[in-house]
Phi, psi and omega in degrees: 000130175264144181224144178174205185273117182269324180215152174227129174238162181214145173218144174222179182287169182266008183234148184222143174247123179282137183295328179296327178288320177295319179300316181297317181292330183262004179069032182252154172293126181306331181290343175300327180266316185290325179252320182293326178247343185062041179243140177251329186200161178232136170283133181240125184260132174284175184296337181273001179236110182231192184298332181284312180295320180294317180294316179297321179294319179297320180289321181300332179297333190241339190275139172260171175300324178297316177304314184295334176279334184259344177293125178237013174205135175236123181238125174253125174256125184200156166237021178237039187300145180264355183209135181282352183238302184281128182289140175302330181299331181292315176300315185292320176307315181289316182300325183274348181071036177286145182307148193290335186271068183224150175270133181231121186219168177234142182234149182219133160191076181048227185274003185271336198297337177294330176291319174299321179297321177298317179300315180296317180298318181297316179298321180296316181291328176301321180278333184228080190300339180272355183284158169230137182241132177262116177254127183236122174255111189222126183206156169235113181275117187227128177233176178285158177295135176061035174256165179302330182274355186302324183282357178241038175273183179162178180203137177172170180217139174246130178250133179230129176263121184254129180201173175286159181048058186288156183266351182244295186226122175274117182280136178274160178282337185282105176228158178214125179247158176219138180239137173224134177274094182229164179240078179257335181196126181201158179219101178298160182303331184276000183245137177273347177231155185280163170258135188225132168252086194299311182295318179297318180297318178300316180296320180292317177305310184290323180288321176295323175299309184298311185288324179290318179294321178298314179292322179300313181299321181291314184293323188249013173049058180223176178205174181298335180297341182275000187235143177274338183204156177228118179260148185232153166300138190237072172297327166199146190300329183296326178293319177297324177297320176298320177296316178302314180295328181290325183264355181298130178269106184289352178277351177291152179296157181302317179299323179291316178298319180295322178294316178299319181291320178297320178291325175299314181299324176293328185285344183257359186300316183289318180298328179297335181259350188241325184094203185274126174239030172051250187299333182270354189298316178300317186280336169293323175297318177299314180298317179298318177302309186295324185272347185238345182285143173253012187234033179234146177220157174305138183095346176291144176264141179234135174257147182226134178248116179255138180219132173230125183304151177119328004213147171230133177233154177208141170247129176220167188220166178201168180241135180291132182278159174299135177077016183300328183295335181289346182267003191244164177259155180246358186236025185292325177296325176295321178295320179297328180290347181271357178297151181281123180286145179247142165287166179297322177296319178294319177300314182297320179292315184288312190290330184252016175291137177239154180296129177267091184283138175273189184298335180270000182079031181243155179204148172242166187229154170295161179280130173229157173290137172221183171281212183296338185235154181212154167282114188277319182188174170240126181237115181049049178070011179256127179281127183249117180251158176188183177292141187298330185267002178293000000 
């Protein structure tokens, strides 16, 4: 029995900040962002668009009524949780109208946890072959104004339906994870923004990639020559490019190296327009690869490097299924171009807006554009979600 990703959906906010505008406002050379980070724009989410609305919107893009009847597990991977107790998956389960006899949970380990969710989903389907599991990687990357991390913000959610006989990517059993107790990026409960040791984090990302990939090749008797593409966690595309260069096997023929590089470039196109979406960044890269590459065929193997600060890393692989292209969109970049542009002043007001709770713990919000779902209000500390047009 083969198990893997049957469908992939994506949602981001309806607002965008151009990096050239941010550079001008911060007195920076635009090339610091366009070349130093390889970023063109960031998705900015208003207060009415959070990990729940984004995840529900991403899932709504791909799920059929049959899927909603057969899904018996919903897993949300996030580091932008809206509640320390209630899982975001419970809200999303209700918004999507998934049948009631389903398990709904939330998972956390920085940007890595969506990979753990995939592992859990795969094991579940192995035991229950008729099941379908909805895995949602949903985050809003938020830093302080005029901080080093400000240029690597973003917002978005990737939805993946996991089942037997998948139509997109057949997941292999061969995986390898590595854990290190380090402090490269963390956010204590009392802080609304993370603490980051950027240079150290970059070094750890690259070293975990190198050492995990070296061990993976040894354990499973494989090499880069066995893969058509290598996808990376994408906190910003330039870091992934450094990772790509680090694992490149210079003994491969020029045509093979060129194909790998072309596929890498296809994998970063969406992130260049959206920014960092934490748990979803790797899978946004996978989606970008699949929807934009001209060098992939059914039967090709793809390697993926997942990284979550703190730190946990994992390399896993899969094979493209027959007909995978039929499950994908061809106009997603055009859709991203339809987002409403923000001035830097508008971005600062929108992105850092917080709920103004009254004495009863209630709040209402200004109207903002969202996808199909929105946070409508807060009533006595309860978040109330619904369809955006209600």
